[in-house]
C-alpha positions, 0 to 999 in steps of 0.5 A, spaced: 796 195 385 797 191 379 795 194 372 792 190 367 792 191 360 787 189 355 790 186 349 787 187 343 789 185 336 792 190 332 787 195 328 790 193 320 790 198 315 783 195 312 780 196 318 782 204 318 779 204 311 773 201 313 772 206 318 774 212 314 768 209 309 763 209 315 765 216 317 764 218 309 757 215 309 755 218 316 757 225 313 753 223 307 747 222 311 748 228 315 748 232 309 742 229 305 734 231 307 732 225 303 729 220 308 731 214 303 738 217 302 739 218 309 737 211 311 741 208 306 748 212 307 747 211 315 746 203 314 752 203 309 756 206 315 754 201 320 756 196 314 763 199 313 763 199 321 762 192 321 767 190 316 772 194 320 771 189 326 771 183 322 778 186 319 781 186 325 778 179 328 777 175 323 782 171 318 780 169 311 777 162 311 774 159 305 767 157 305 762 154 300 757 160 301 758 167 302 755 169 309 753 176 311 757 181 315 751 181 320 751 174 321 759 174 322 759 179 327 756 176 333 761 170 332 767 174 332 764 180 337 759 177 341 758 184 345 755 187 338 750 181 337 744 186 338 747 191 334 748 186 328 741 183 329 738 191 329 742 192 323 741 186 319 733 187 320 734 194 316 738 191 310 731 190 306 729 198 308 736 200 305 735 196 299 728 199 298 731 206 299 737 205 294 732 202 289 728 209 289 722 207 293 720 214 296 716 211 301 721 205 303 723 209 310 720 215 313 724 221 315 723 219 323 726 212 321 732 216 317 734 220 323 733 215 328 738 210 324 743 216 323 743 217 330 744 209 331 750 209 326 753 214 330 753 211 336 755 204 333 761 207 330 763 210 337 762 204 340 766 200 335 772 205 335 772 204 343 772 197 342 777 197 337 782 201 342 781 207 337 779 214 339 772 217 337 772 223 333 764 224 332 763 227 325 761 234 325 755 236 321 758 243 319 764 238 316 760 233 313 759 237 307 767 238 306 767 230 307 762 228 303 765 231 297 
């Protein structure tokens, strides 16, 4: 029986930096009890996670208008299309939360997005051929500082 290896592009330093930022944002989301802050940090984590995929799978291209990471993700990683649409739909809520609108998100929405961002990070790390280490709640305070 022949062994088939899946060839993946190398994970560049920029991708590792983005994944570290994603982990930092997750730690921040885990340590705050303010729903808007939790939601915003979890959403930023997903954005950094997306940036890691883009760092691995895209090449710089000059375009006339900037494009959203959420719009680019399905083009370079079709298997993540649903995730891109999901997080793109939450961008307005993140902006409202970051603007200080206390009723922008409920505690339940913030908790749900935190779990979704954790799942997304694990999926992307696996997709990129990296080992996934979950951000642990008891270590979150150390990572966030």
